[in-house]
N, C-alpha and C positions, 0 to 999 in steps of 0.2 A: 773635496773630495774625491780620490782617486777613483777613477773610472775604472779600471782593476778589479774594486773592491766590489764596485755595482755590479759587475759584472758574473761575478763569482758567491756575492751575497745578496739577500733581503735582509735590510735594514728593516726592523721594529721598533719596536718603543723604545723610549728613555729608562734605564732603571738606574743610572748613575751620573753624577755630577763633580766636577773638582774643578781645583784652580785652571786646570788648561785644558778641559777638552771633558767629553761625554762620556757616559759607558752606556750602549744602547743593543739591544738584544737582536742576535740577529738568527735570519735559516739559509743551510747552505742547500738547495736543490738536490745538488750532486749524490749528496749523504746523507740526505733528511734528518740534520739533524740540529738544533739549536746553539746559537754559541754566543760568546761577549761580545763586542768590538767597540775598544777603548781607541775613541777617534779626538788624538791631538792636534791645537790649534800650533803651531810653530811663531804665529804673530807676536804671542802672547807669552815665547818666551822671549825674556829681555834681556836677565841678567843668564853671563855666560853660566855658572854652573849647574841651573839651571835646565839647561839646553843639552847640555853635558850627560847629565843625571838622564834626562828624560830619552835620550838618541840611546845610552846604553841599556837603556831597563830591558828593551827587547833583545837584546847578545845575552843578559844575564839571563833571562826565561828559556830562553834557546838551549841556554849552556846547559842550565839543572832538568830540563824537560827528559824524558816521565818521570817524576818521585811522587806516590801515592796521595804529601800532604804539603803537595807546591800546585799552585795553579797552572795548568797546560797552555802553553803557546802553540800557535796553528799555523798561522798567516802573518807576515808583515807586510804591510805597505803605504810606501813613503813617497809623495811629491815634493814641490816648492812650497807650499800652502800645508799638508796636511801629514801627520804621520799617524798609521792605524793600523792597532794591531789585535790579530783574531786570535779569541782566548779560550779556554773552559769556559763553559755559564755554569757561578754556582749558588745558588740558591741568594736575595736578596736579606740575607738573613750572616749578621758578623757577629762574632765573640761579644763584642761591646752590647749588640743588641738582646743576646741572652743576659748578658750579664745584668740588665736594666728589668728584662719579664720576669726573670723569677729569679730565688737562689742557688745558687749553684753547690751541691754537695762534694765531699771533697775528693768520695771515688772518682765523680762527674771531670769535677777538675783536673786532676789526676790523670784520666784520663787526656784530656783537651794538651797538655804539656806537655805527656810522650808525642802525639803526635807532633805540635811545636816543635817540639826539640830536636826530633827526629828530622823534622827540612832544614831547621838550621845547622844542622849540623854535617848534612849534606849540600851546603851551600860551603859550609868553611872548609870539608875537604875539597869542595873546589875553585877555595879561594879568594870566594865573594863574602861579606859582610853586609847584612838585610840593610842598617844603621839605622830604622824605624819599624820596630815591632813593637803594637801596639794592637790591643783589641779590634779594635776597624779596620787593620788592617789581615786580618784573621777568618778567615770567611767557611759555613757550615754551608756542605752540602746537603741535599734531600738527604740523606741516611746518616747526619749528622759530626759525619768523619771534616776535621780540621782543612781549610786549603791556606797555605801561604801564600796572600799577593803583595803588589803592590812592588817593586821593586827599582821606583823612581828616585829612592834614595839611594842604593845599593853601589857599591863600589869595589875596585880589585884590591885586593891585598898582597902588598910590593914587599921589595924586599926582602934582605936575608931574615928580618922579624916578623916580616906580615903584618905590615902596619898600613894602616893610608888617615889622614885628617881632614878637620873639618868641620863645625859646626853646625855638625846634623841631625835631624830627630823630632819629640816631641818631647817638652817641656819636663813631663810627669814621669816617661819612662826614659828618657836621657838619662847614659853614665857620668859619673862625676868627672873619668877622662876628659868627655868629651867639652863638660861647659869647662874645664881648665882650660882648653885649649890645644891640648897634647896630642902627638903620635897617639893612638889607639889600636889595638887587634880586634879580633873577631869576639877576644870573649865581653864587649858590649851590647853584645847583641843575648848574651845568656845576663845580665844586666837587664836590660826591658823585659825578658822572657821571665825571670823574677818576677819584676816588678805587675807583670799580667799576671802569677799566678796568685801574689797578694791583694791583686783587686777581685781577681775571682773570687776567693776565701770571704773577702772581709767585706765590700761592697762601694771600697772607698779605695786612694793609690796610698803608700806608705808617707808620701812626702808630698804635700800639699802646699795651698798660698794663694793670697789674691792676685798678684799679678806672673808673673814670668820671673819677674828675677830673684821673687818670694822664693817660686817651686827650685830657683837652683839654688839660692841658699840652702834648702832644707835637703836635696839634693848633694850635695858639698858636705854637709853636717851626715849624714847616711846616718842617722838615728832611730836606727829603726827598732819599730816597738810592735807587742803584738798586746793588744788590750783586753784584759778575761772575758771582757762582754762580750765582744767580739769572737775570739777565739779560742771558746772554752768548749767547743769543739773539734776542734783543728786539733789533729794528734800529732805528738811530741817530734816525731820523723819527719810529718811535712813542715813542721817550723824550722828543723836543722836542715831543710834544704833549701827554705827560702836563706837562710841565713848565709850559707855558701852558695846562692846564687847573686841574690845583694850585697855585694862585701864590695866594702872599696879601698882592699889592699886587691890589686891585679893578680896578685902572684897566689892569692888562696882562695881567687875565684874558680869556683869549681867551668871545664871547658863547656862547650853542648856535649861531648859525647858522656861523661863523665856524669852532667846534670842530668843525660839520658839515662843511663843506669839504674841513679837512684829515681827516677820518678817512675819507671818502671818497675821496680822496689816496693814504691810506695803504694803503684798501683795495685799491685797483686797483693799488701799487707792489707790495703781498705777493703777489696772486694772477699777476701780472707776471713775480715773481722764482719764485715757486714754478714754474708750467710752464715757463721757460726753468729751472730747477735739474732738475725731472725728464725734459725733454726731453732734459741734457745726460749723466745718468744713464744712460737709458735707451739713449741711442748710444755710450755708451763698453761697457756691458752684453753691447751686441751685435755691437762695434767688429770683432772676430773672425769675427762671421757677416758682415759686411758684407762682408771683405776676402776669404771665402773665397766668398759673390756675386758679388764680380767679378771673378775669376778662373773663376768658372763662365758667366759672362757673357762673358771675353772669348776662352771656347773657343765659346759661340755665335756670337761673331763669327766665327770659323776658318772654320762651319758655312756661314755661311749665305748663300757664294760654291759649292760645293759642287752639282754639277752627277748627278753620278753615284753609287752607291754605293762604287764605284773610290776616286773624288777621296777621301770619307770614310775610307774604311781608311786610306790618303795618307795624310789628317789627323790620324788617330786615335793614330797612329806613332809622328808626327813631334810631336805638341803632348799625346799623353800623359801627358807627362812634369811638363807643368806641373802637371798636380794632382794631378799626388802629390810631386812635393818643395813646393809650396806656397811660393810665393817671396813676401817681404817686400813691401806695396806700397802707398805711401805714401793718405794719403786726397787730395789735391788729385789724386792717378795715378787714384783709385777713382775719384771723381766724374767725371772726362774718358770712364773707359771708359763710368760708365752712362748719361751723357749719350749717349757714340755707338751703344752699346745702342738706345737709346729710340728714337735715330733712324731707327737703319735699320729695326728691328722698325714704324716707320708711315713707312716709306717703298719698303720691298721686300717679295715676298710670293711668303711661303714655301710653297711644294707639296708637301713631304717630308709620305709618309706615315708613321704611327709605325712599322712593320718599315723605313723606309730606315735609322735608327740604328743603330749599333752595340751591342752589349751594356753600354759601358762609358757608354756617352753616354745609356741610356735615362734616368737622373736628372733629363736636358734636358725630355722630354717628359712628366715627371709634374709637374716642381715650377713649370713654367709653363703648364701647364693650366688656365683659366680665372682 
């Protein structure tokens, strides 16, 4: 391990382990903050492609930092044996853990996807393709914000067409053009992000099999389905977004920028629907209370013009039945009475003392106090 790393940081407990090294929590005495330190053992990099990718990881993260939805890099230390990367410390929770823990509603899924696509669009603007977008590489911080990490499989988009090559990625999330061994562009990340969104909503990936070969065959067929039992509560807008992201025809597949705008629309739409539904349910639950309140409000209107306790007793005797019989009042009538009450209260000065109210109307003094 690099001596410079030990001089600047204190390594703490291990929080993760991969094929080529470990991730530990570390503390910086100079800044009094905790970070994550990824230590890669170079002796395990026997494949030249793996060596090149991991060597480029620090370069990609440096280029892309800072971005609110990408894990930020702070320091890089290297010697003949190890490559150490000090980066932002996220919670040991990934989107994969979130999917396993609880069902994710469409509103939250849209929020996660909007942040993930924002990170991917940022990468693509700099000519970088991630190539391994999956729930395990999407981290969540303490506030639930998405952080895209693990750029060990990333590559540059070269040439006029902005393409690269190589079969890289995870079988469930890899795009068809990658499986076929063709050159591909940044839209492979959009395919993978669409599979991630499908997995969040359904709890299972859209293409699966017993072996990697069977999964690749399902990916090549790209037969996207929405079982009614699973997608009954998913909106048509979300399904339309999935169809345009998980599209076998690359020319028709959305770019990250286009998918970002649609996911933002989906998020706003879902928030609007959720708020409207919740307000409607609250109104229905409290409808009986609302009717009772309007009846009492009408009783207040009967009292407003009273001048003496005798007037109050007279109105109590004549309108006491109004409270007891609970007549049915429709919504429009209730709203009209409530509006009249507000108008009277705002324009008429009521100078009654609490003792003026008869016993049956004492609730009015308590209910409208403050």
